[in-house]
Structure formats: C-alpha cells, structure tokens
N, C-alpha and C positions, 0 to 999 in steps of 0.2 A: 575214406575223408569224411566220415560220419554222414553219409548219404548224401553229400552236397554235390553238385553237378561239377564244381571247378573249385580250384584254390582261391578264386577271386569272387565267391559267392557273396552275395551282400548279407551284410550283418543283420541279425534279426533284433533290433531295437525294441520291438514289443515284449522280447524276453526280459523281463524284470532284472534278472541277475545280470544279464550281460550289458544292459544299459546303464545299470550302475557302476560297473566297472569301467565305462568310455565317458572321458572327458571329452568335450567337443573338440573338434579341430577348429583351431584358432589362426586362420591365416596371416592376420595382421602380426601376431606375436611369433609365427612359425613355429606353432605347437600341432604337431601331427601324432597324437596317441596310437600306439599299435601300428604304425604306417611304415612302409618303406618309402623313402623319398628320392627324387632323382631331379638333377640340375644339368644344364647343357656345359659341355666342356668347349671353350672356344676352338675353332677351326676343326676338329674331330667331330663335332656335332653337326658344323655346318655341312660338312660332305657325307656324313653318316647320321641321320638325325635320331637313328634308335640307339646310339651309343652315347652315354653320358655318365656323370658321377652320381654314385648311390650312397645312401645312408640308411640307417634303422633307427628307429625313434622308441624311447621307453613308454612306458605306460601313462606318465604325464606328459608326453610328447616333446621331451627332450631329443636332438638330433645328435646321433654318434655316427662319423664316418670316418673311414681310414683314409686321411689326407695327405699322408706322404710317409716317406720311411721312418717307421718306429714313433709315428704321432697318430692317433686317434682323436680328433676333436669333438668338442663337447659344444653342439649349438651355434656352431660358426662353419658352414659347409664349405670345403674348398674353393668352389667355384660359384659361389652365391647362395641365395635362399632357393628353396626347391620350387620347381616348375610344375613337379607331377608327383602326385601322391598315390600310394595303394594301400588302403587301409585293410588289416588283416584282423581275425578275431582271436581275442585272447582265450577264448574257449579251446582253441586248437594247439594251444601251446600246452606242454606238460606242465602240471602245477599252475595252469592259469596265469594271473598276472603276475605273480611272485616269480613262475618257472621263465615268464618272459623278461622281466628286469634282470633276473640272474644271468640268463642267458645272453642278454645285449651286454651286460658289464663284463662276463667272461670273455665274450668274443673280442671286447675292446681290449682287454688284458692281454690276450693271445696277439693280436695286430700291434701292440705297443713294441713287441720285441721282434717284430718282422720288417724285412726290408719290401718297400713297395715297388712291385713290378708290373707294369701298366698291362701287359697282355697275360699276365699269369697269376700272380698274388696281389690283388687289388682290391678297391672298395666294393665291388659285387662279392668277391670272397669273403670279405669281412662279413657282410650281410649273411650269406650263404651259411657261414660257420655259426652265427647267432642262431639262424632257424634250425641247423641240424642238430645243436645243442640243446634247443627247447624241443626237439622231436616235432616240429611244426606240422599239425596234420597228420601226424603218425609218420611222416617222412624223414629220413636221414640222410637223402642224397640231393639236397639243394646245391647248386654250383652256379657260378657267374653265367653261364649260358643260358641256364634254365631261368634265372631271375631277369636278365636282358629280355628274353622272349616273353616271359609272364609280363613284364611291364607295359607292354605294347598293348595287349586288350583290356588289362585289369586296373589300369591307373587312370587317374583322373587330373587334368590339367587345373592348377590351382586357379587361373583366371584366362581371359582371352588373350591378355597381354603375354602371360607364360607360353601360350600355344605360339603365339607369333614369334617368342624369342627363342623357342626351339625351332619352328619350321621356316621363318621368313629368310634367313641367311641361306639356307638350302635351296628354296625357291628362286632367290636371287641368281646363286651360282649356277642353278639349273637352267634358268632362263637364258644367262649368259651364255652357257655353253651351247644351248639350242640356236641361239641367234648367231654365233659363230659357225657352227656346223652348218646352217642354212646359206651363209655366204660362202662357204668353201665349194 
C-alpha cells in the first residue's frame, strides 16, 4: 500500500495534488468525498453495535448505497444520514479521481441488478465491489467482513450525537440485562 502503515492512514493534505482533489467534508449537507459511510440499523445495531448499513461516496461526496433488492440509492441512505465515515485517498484508486467515480458508478450498476440478501450480498458487498473495481490500495480482495472490521479503527463519528445514536441503545440493553442477571 505504497509504504503506508494501514489502509486508513491519514490523507496527506500538504500534498498539493491530493488537496486539490479533495472537497471538504460537509456534515450539514451530508457530503463525504472519497468516503465509506455507515449508519446504524435499528434493532440489529442495538444488539451488535459494530453492524450497520454502509455506503460509498463519489469524489464530490454523493452517497451511493445498496438499499434493497435491485435498488442503489443516491444521497438517501436506507437507514438515515451517516453516523460514521472513513475517508480514503483518491491516490490509492486506479486512475485517481476518475477511477474512483467510475468504480462507484460501475458497482452501483451491478447492484441495481441484484437481490439484496442481508447476510450475503448486501450494502457492504456493494462497497467492496467498488473498491475491488478501482483496485483500491493495490488490493482486489475487499469483502464485507474486511470492511466491517476496518470501519472500527479507521472511521470517525460525525458528531457526539452520532456516537450516542450508535452506542446508547446497546448500553441500555446491556445495562438492563446486567440488572436482570444480578437479580436472578
């Protein structure tokens, strides 16, 4: 990966070429250029806070996510606005910005023809397909499990409220279970 220590290594915005390619992240408008975005899925995320819904953004920050059978949404994530994001480097995509956008569009076209299967061919698979098409970081073996695990250390929460939206239901359920277990 070009000498980087990880796929989530910080962007070098002192690099003039890369800084020019990067539009700023805009949380209010939900624009996340070159990002993988994540949002909780009610009930599922309450029990397993590391599982959620994922999308990938174009170079100008438009979110694309495999939201259901034969449907890839644009700028309207299936379970609400992103609560976490992981910004990647366009330099690690084959053909840079153009390669990134082409791969996101191609993966979206592929998934518009697919049935959504929650534990097999899902939103994570859509993102992995885009990364494989663009040969991100010289890697063509991105998959849903790898992405789920990489989101844990490399992503950032959009806000403290987003952190609470992700973790508070789990903490309430865990506390309730602990209280019940202590009474038994």
